[in-house]
N, C-alpha and C positions, 0 to 999 in steps of 0.2 A: 102629300102635295095636292093642291087644288086641281081637279080635273076639268078640262074644257072640251067641248065638241070641236073636232078638227075637220077641215076640208081635206079632200084626197090629196091636194097639192101640199098642204101644210104637213100632213102625216108623212108623205113620201119624202119631203125635204129633210125632216129630222131623221127619218129612217136611213136615208142615204148618207147623211153627214155622220151619223153614229157609226155606220158600217165603214166609211172611209177612215174615220178616226181609229177604229179597232185595227184595220189593216195597216195603217201607218205605224201604230205602236208596236204591232207584232213584227213588222218588217225591220223596224229600227232595232228591236231587241236582238233579232237574229244577226244583223250586221255588227252591232256593237260587241256582242259576246264572241262572235267569230274572229274579231280583230284583236281580242285581248292578248293572244300569244305574240302579236307583232310589236307590242310595246314593252319597255323595260319593266322589271318587276315592281319598282316603286310607284309606277303610274297605273298599274293594273287595277288597283282598288277603285280609283276614280272611274275607270272605264266599266268595271263590273257594276258599280253603283248606278252608272248612267243607264246600262242595260236593264238593271233591276227596276229603275224608275219606269221605263217604257213597258216592261213586262207586267208590273203591277197595274199600270194604267190600262194595258190591253185586257187584262182579266176583268177589271171593273167596267171597261167599255163593253165587253161582252155581256156583262150582267145588266148594264143600262139598256143596251140594245134589246135584249130579251124581254126586259120589263116593259119597254116601249111597245114592242110587238104584242105583248100579252094584254096591255091596257086598252087596246082598240081591236075591233073586229069588223069585217066587211059583211054586208048582207049576203046571205046565201043565194047563189044563182038558181034560177028556175031550171028544172030538169031539161037538158038538151038545149039550153040557151045561155048566152053570156049576158050578165047583168050590166046594162049600160044606162047611165043617168041622162039628164037633160043635156042637150048639145053634144051628144056622143061621148061624154066623159064618163069615167067610172064613178060609181056612187061614193059618197063620203062615208068614212068609217064611223062606227058608233062606239060608245063606251062599253067595254066588256064587263065592267063591274070590278075588275082587278085594278087596284091603284098603281099608278106609275111611281116607282121608287127611285127618286132622284138622290136619295141619301147615299147611294153608291158613289156618287161623284165626290161628296165630301169625305167619305171614308178613304177614297183614293187620294185626295189631296192631303189628308192627315198623314198618310204614309209617304207619299212621293215628294211633296213640297220640301220638307226638311232634307230629304236625300238629294234633291235637285240642287239645293244650296250647298250641301256638303261636297258634292262632286266638283263644283267650281272651286271651292276652297282647297281641295286636295290636289288640284293641278298647279297651285301657286308655290313659290319658293318660301316656305315657312318652316319654323322649327316645329317639332311634334306638339309642344306645349301651346304654341301660338295657333296652330291649326285646330287643336282640340278646343281651345277657348272660343275661336270664331265659329266653329261648327255648333257648339252648344248654344251660343248666343243667337245665331241665325235659326237654328232648329227650334228653340223655345219660342222665338218671335213668330215663326211660321205656324206653329201649333196653336198659339193664342189667336192669331189672325183667323185661322179656319174655325176655331171653336166659337169665336165672337160672331162670325158671319153666318154660321149654319142656322141658328134659330130664325133669322129673318128671311131665309130663302123661301120658306113656305107661305109667307105673307104676300099674296099676289093680287088681292082685291080688298075692297072696303077701306078701313083706316090703315094707311100705309106708314103712319108715323113710327110704328115699331120697327119697320124695315129700315127707316132712316137711322134710328138709334143703333141698330146692330151694325149698319154700314159704317157709321162714325166710329164705333168701338173697334171694328176690324181695321180701320184705316190707321190707327195709332201704331200697331206693330208693322203694318204695311209700309208706312213712311220710314220706320227704323230700318227695315230690310233694304229699301231703296237707297237710303243714305249709306248704309254699310257697304252695299255693292259698288256704288258709284264713287264714294268718297273715303269710307273707312278702310277699304282694301287697296287704296291707291299705292300705298307704300310697298305692299307686297308685290303688286303688279310691276312697279318700277324696278324691283330687284332683278327682274329677268334681263339677262344680258343680250338675248336675241330679240331684235325689234319685231320680228315676225311673231314670236311667241307672245310678246307684250301685246301686240295688236289683236291676236286671237283671243287672249284672255279678256281684254277690254271689250271686244265684240261680244263675247259670251255673256258678259255682265250687262251690256247695253241691250242685247236681244232679250235677255231675261226680264229686265226692267220694262222694256217697251211692251212685250207680250203680256206681262203682268198688269200693266196699266189698263188693259182692256177688261180685266175682271171687275174692278169697281165700276167701270162704265156700264158693263152689261148688267151688273147688280142693280143699278138705279133705273133701268129702262121701265119697269112697272111704275115707278114714281114719276116718270116723265109723260105718262099718258098712254103708254103702250100696254094695253090690258088684254085679258082673256087669252084666247088661243095664241094670239100674236106674241104675247109676252113669253109664253112657254117656248114657242118656236125660236124667237130671238135669243132667249137665254141659252137654250140647248146648242144652237148653231154658234153663238158667240163664244161659249165656253170651249166647244170642240176646237175651233180655230186657235184659240189661245193655248190650249193644251198641246196641240200639234207643234206649234212654234216653240213653246217653252220646254217641251220634253224631247221631241224628236229633233228639232232644230238645234237646241243647245247641246243635245247629245252628240250630234255630228261635230259641233265645235270642240267638245271635250275630246273626241277622237283625234281631231286635227292637232289640238294642243299636245296631247300625250304622244302622238306619233312624231310630231316635229321635235319635241324635247328628246325623245328616245333616239331619233336620227342624229341630232346634234351631239348627244353623248357618245354615240357609236363612232362618229367622225373624230371626236376629241380623243377617244381611246385608241383609234388607229394612228393618229398623229403622235400620241405619246409613245 
């Protein structure tokens, strides 16, 4: 990835956002996995996968965070004194010579995005064959989307036409996924007898789509004139916010869905 000099404020903003993202992913993992015994057996796979998504993301955010810290260094303070820059501010960091490895983020998406889509499918009322078919379609589309988008991520300056081409290629499977979530799975959603469950499943689909719509927007920021260090800061912060919503937020919806369906089935069993 192209490296740029950062101000102290820019470096600290990315530092704190990455740290917050790591904590969010880890906390979500603990909660989701601890709640697995509370749902019926047939819904546990969806909840386990949801926790696996945030666990994998937490690992990669730890690696991204460490890489970010290693990529920059602050000037050493003079002996017995605190280094203060102009206006009483801390000095800006300088490049350490160690490149920032943003590929961790795409390695994370390659694993977690297909799983994220599968966990939504597994909460729906489908036959095993139908669920398998939808998981394969969505998983394959997700992997293509990520593989098409990755080569353009490193193009941050100069001729950005290549970044546009990769963006356009990634948008093809992206549009298919959005269509599948909002329209293609409507029939499965409508099979739910409980309106509360229907609403939760639909909300999980909408939240996924809305959060995902920020990814292509963040991707084009360098092509809209946001360059240099600003582009790196905007991309890192934008992707972090989207990841928290689509992984932690949707994970909580998955828990609500599986918990509600389990409770309904327990009540039906008592009535029977």
